[in-house]
Every structure is written in structure tokens, then in C-alpha cells.
C-alpha positions in Angstrom: 146.8 104.1 18.4 146.2 105.0 22.0 143.5 103.2 24.2 141.5 106.5 25.6 141.4 104.4 28.5 145.1 103.6 29.1 147.0 105.7 27.2 149.1 104.7 24.0 148.9 101.4 23.4 152.6 100.7 22.8 152.7 100.8 27.0 153.1 97.0 28.3 155.2 97.1 30.7 153.2 98.1 34.3 154.5 101.0 36.1 155.3 100.5 39.5 153.8 103.6 40.5 150.0 105.2 40.6 149.1 107.5 38.7 148.4 111.2 40.7 145.1 111.4 39.6 144.5 107.3 41.0 144.0 108.7 44.6 141.4 111.2 43.8 139.8 108.6 41.9 139.2 106.0 44.2 137.9 109.1 46.9 134.3 109.1 45.7 134.0 105.3 45.8 135.5 105.3 49.9 132.6 108.6 50.6 130.6 106.2 49.2 131.1 103.3 51.3 131.9 105.4 54.0 128.2 106.7 54.1 126.5 103.4 53.0 128.4 101.7 56.5 127.0 105.1 58.3 123.2 104.1 56.9 123.8 101.0 58.1 124.4 101.2 61.5 122.2 104.0 61.7 118.8 101.4 60.6 120.4 98.7 62.6 120.3 101.6 66.1 116.7 102.1 65.0 115.8 98.9 64.7 117.4 98.0 68.1 115.3 100.5 69.7 112.1 99.4 68.0 112.7 96.3 69.4 113.9 97.5 72.8 110.5 99.5 73.1 108.6 96.8 71.6 109.8 94.1 74.4 111.0 97.0 77.6 106.9 98.9 77.3 104.0 96.9 79.2 101.5 95.6 76.5 97.8 95.8 77.6 97.3 92.3 78.7 100.1 92.9 81.5 97.3 95.5 82.7 94.9 92.7 82.9 94.1 91.1 86.1 92.6 87.6 87.6 90.3 87.6 90.0 90.7 84.0 91.1 92.1 83.3 94.3 94.9 80.7 94.5 96.0 79.5 98.0 98.4 76.2 98.7 96.3 73.3 100.9 98.7 73.6 104.0 99.8 77.4 103.3 100.1 79.3 106.7 100.1 83.4 106.0 100.3 85.1 109.3 98.9 89.0 109.6 99.3 91.4 112.2 95.8 93.2 113.0 95.2 96.3 114.2 91.8 97.5 115.3 90.6 101.4 117.1 87.6 102.4 117.8 86.3 105.5 118.5 82.7 107.6 118.7 81.4 111.0 120.5 77.9 110.9 121.4 77.4 114.7 122.6 80.3 115.6 124.9 80.8 112.2 125.8 83.9 110.0 124.0 85.2 106.9 124.0 88.4 105.6 122.6 89.7 101.9 121.9 92.6 99.9 120.5 93.7 97.0 120.0 96.7 95.1 118.2 96.2 91.0 117.0 98.0 87.9 115.6 96.3 86.2 113.3 97.4 83.3 111.3 95.3 81.6 108.1 95.7 77.9 107.5 94.8 76.9 104.4 93.4 73.1 105.6 92.2 71.7 102.6 90.6 72.1 98.7 88.6 70.1 97.2 88.9 72.0 93.8 85.7 73.9 94.5 85.6 74.7 98.2 89.2 75.8 100.8 88.8 75.2 104.6 90.4 78.1 106.3 91.0 78.0 110.0 91.4 81.4 111.7 93.5 81.5 114.8 93.6 84.9 116.8 95.6 85.8 119.7 96.7 89.0 121.8 98.1 89.7 124.6 96.9 92.9 127.0 97.8 94.0 130.5 99.7 90.4 130.8 96.2 88.7 130.0 96.9 86.1 126.6 93.6 85.0 124.7 93.7 82.5 121.7 90.5 82.1 119.7 90.5 79.7 116.7 87.8 79.0 114.3 87.2 77.2 110.9 85.5 78.7 107.6 84.8 77.4 104.3 84.0 79.1 101.2 83.8 78.6 97.9 87.1 79.5 95.6 84.6 81.6 92.9 83.3 83.7 95.6 86.9 84.1 97.7 87.9 87.4 96.3 85.0 89.5 97.3 85.2 88.2 100.9 89.0 88.1 101.0 89.5 90.9 98.4 87.2 93.9 100.6 87.1 92.5 104.3 90.6 92.9 105.7 91.5 89.6 107.2 91.3 90.8 110.5 87.6 91.1 110.0 87.2 87.7 107.9 88.5 86.2 111.5 85.3 88.3 112.7 82.8 86.6 110.2 81.8 83.2 111.3 81.2 82.1 107.6 82.2 84.5 105.0 79.2 83.5 102.4 77.1 85.5 105.1 75.1 88.9 104.4 78.0 91.0 105.7 77.2 94.6 103.4 80.8 93.9 101.8 80.0 89.9 101.1 77.2 90.7 99.9 79.0 92.8 96.7 79.9 90.2 94.5 82.5 90.2 92.0 80.6 88.4 88.5 83.8 89.1 86.7 86.2 86.8 86.6 89.2 89.6 85.6 89.5 93.0 86.0 91.7 96.1 83.5 93.6 98.8 85.7 91.9 101.3 85.8 88.5 99.6 85.5 85.8 101.3 87.9 82.4 99.4 88.9 79.5 100.2 90.7 78.4 97.9 92.7 75.0 97.3 94.6 75.1 96.9 98.1 72.6 96.7 101.1 74.9 97.1 104.6 72.0 94.9 105.8 71.7 95.2 109.5 73.2 98.4 109.9 71.1 100.0 108.0 68.6 97.6 106.6 65.8 100.5 105.3 69.0 102.0 102.6 70.5 100.5 99.8 73.8 101.7 98.3 76.6 101.5 95.9 80.0 100.0 96.8 82.5 101.9 94.3 85.4 99.5 93.5 88.4 101.4 91.5 90.9 98.8 90.6 94.8 101.0 90.6 98.1 100.1 89.3 100.3 96.8 89.7 103.5 97.7 91.4 105.5 96.5 94.2 105.0 96.7 97.7 107.5 95.4 100.7 105.5 94.3 103.7 107.5 92.2 106.8 107.1 89.2 104.7 108.9 90.2 101.9 108.4 92.2 98.6 105.5 91.3 96.7 103.8 92.3 93.1 100.6 93.7 94.3 97.9 95.6 92.4 95.0 98.2 94.5 91.5 98.2 94.9 89.8 101.9 96.3 87.0 101.1 97.8 83.8 103.7 98.6 79.8 103.6 99.4 78.1 106.7 100.4 74.7 105.9 102.1 74.0 108.6 103.1 69.8 108.8 103.7 67.4 111.8 103.8 67.1 110.5 107.6 69.2 108.8 110.0 67.7 107.0 112.6 68.8 104.6 115.7 66.9 101.8 112.7 68.5 103.6 109.9 71.8 104.3 110.3 73.7 106.3 107.8 77.2 104.0 107.0 80.3 104.4 104.8 83.0 102.9 104.1 86.5 103.4 102.8 89.9 101.8 102.3 92.3 100.1 100.1 93.5 96.6 99.4 96.7 95.5 98.2 96.8 92.0 96.6 99.2 90.0 95.3 99.4 89.4 91.6 97.8 86.4 90.2 96.9 84.7 93.4 94.6 87.8 95.0 95.7 86.5 98.2 95.6 89.7 100.2 99.4 91.6 101.3 97.7 94.5 103.2 95.0 96.4 103.7 93.3 99.1 105.3 89.3 100.0 106.1 87.5 102.8 107.8 83.7 102.4 108.8 82.1 105.8 109.3 78.5 105.7 110.6 76.3 108.5 112.1 72.7 108.3 113.4 70.2 109.9 115.5 67.8 110.1 118.4 67.6 112.4 121.5 71.1 112.0 121.1 73.3 112.4 118.0 76.1 109.4 117.5 79.2 109.3 115.3 81.3 106.4 115.5 84.5 105.3 113.6 85.8 102.0 112.9 89.5 101.5 111.4 91.1 98.0 110.7 94.0 97.7 109.1 96.2 94.3 108.1 99.7 93.5 107.1 101.0 89.9 106.1 104.2 89.3 108.6 104.6 86.0 107.3 103.4 83.7 104.0 104.6 79.7 104.6 104.6 77.3 101.7 104.5 73.4 101.7 
């Protein structure tokens, strides 16, 4: 009797050669194994791509900016500060400029208040001048003064918590999101007490910035005002600010900034005044 799978029952002796049909019978099996292998490899590749996308694409919280200023007691920051002044009155014009070296020494921090020593030095026409000023400022209020005021202007203010127009525009939040635009009430104080305006603050992308002090991870703040009044006069001039500040991400230390102040006033003669201030960090020494 024949076995339907193996041929005649009497052929029990193993054959030393495979039937001619055997390779053809194994081909579908090899194809199935190969196909499964390719599918597995493809699946692993897809998973790897997805994981890479999850790990490499910035997540939402990467765009959150903390607005807390952090200095270290004993830290010393040095800036190059450039200022320029130009005025136009009728046919008369005046143009002045200066360059100053400014050092900010972080004298102490008691958990609430920083004591900062601002030292400015300049040399023009062979004449050197140096001034030093000790300033105390609360950590909770530093972001306004140090973010919006170029460091060169900070040194001119006896108290960073004074009634300066910029300092009256207080940040009342501890963090911001990249792309946020804030409208902050602003009073220009002595520059135009009759006029109130708004300071527009926009938080720009986090980026890398290289300055003489090194390369820093920073975020940019753009700011502008518009105090155009119905009438400009000596007692109530039109004053507008515009500029950018680059602050270190995580500490809010000022790395670079520029500010332009435009003022116009009317009287018997019209006056137009433009002041510019730029600051750039050249050295940051930690204890």
C-alpha cells in the first residue's frame, strides 16, 4: 500500500538525494521568512524614526521662559557700552557719542535683595574718568530693570526701583512663552507727565548668541512704545522707545541690548532728539 505522503510503504531506506521537487517546495517558505524579515526591519525603522522625532523635536515646555534673574554673589560682569546723542533744532544740529567700560560686581545677595556695584570708566582725549555706584534692588523686581534698561542706563540710575518710565512697566508674571506679546501700561514720567502709553513687549525665539564673553543660550525681547499725543510741547513731549534685549536663558542676565529713544517737542522752535544706547557683555567671571 502506498503512503500518500511518502510513496510506497516498502521504500523505507533513506535516499541520499532530495527529490527534484523539494527545492520548489521550500521556495514559498523562504519567501515567507524573507517577507516577515523585511516587515520586521521596516517596523523597527519606523519606530526609530518616531522615537527620534519625539526626542529631537522641541516640546512645548522648551519654549517657556522663566523671568527670574539669577546672579551669583561674587560674580563680575563687564560690558562695553556705546551711547550717542543727536538733536535737530531748526537749522542747528548736535551730535555726540561716547564709549564706556562698565563693570557690574555682585557684592551680595540675602535671598531677597541684590547689592550691585556699578563701576564705569572711560578715556577720551587722554583724560580718564571712573565712577562707582552701589545699588540695591529686589530680586523680584530685577527682571524689569535688567531686561528693559541697557546696562549702561542702569548705571545712570541711583535706584533701579525708581520712577523711570521703563521701571514703572512692571512684569507681573514669573514666566512667558515664546511668541507672547504683552501690553504693559507705561507712564513716561518726567519726559511727559501728561501722557500715558503702553509698552509693547514681545518674547522672541530662543537662540544661540556669540559675544566677546562667549556663546550663550539666550532669548530676545523686543520692545516699543508709541506716545504720540494730540499736542507736543515742552511740558509734554512725544517720547517713543524701541529696542531689543538678549537675556541668557535660565538666568535672565543681560548679554546684549540696544535702545533708541526718540523725542520731539514743539515751541517757538521744533526740537527732535535721538538717543541710542548699546551694551554688550565682554566678560563674565564667576567666583
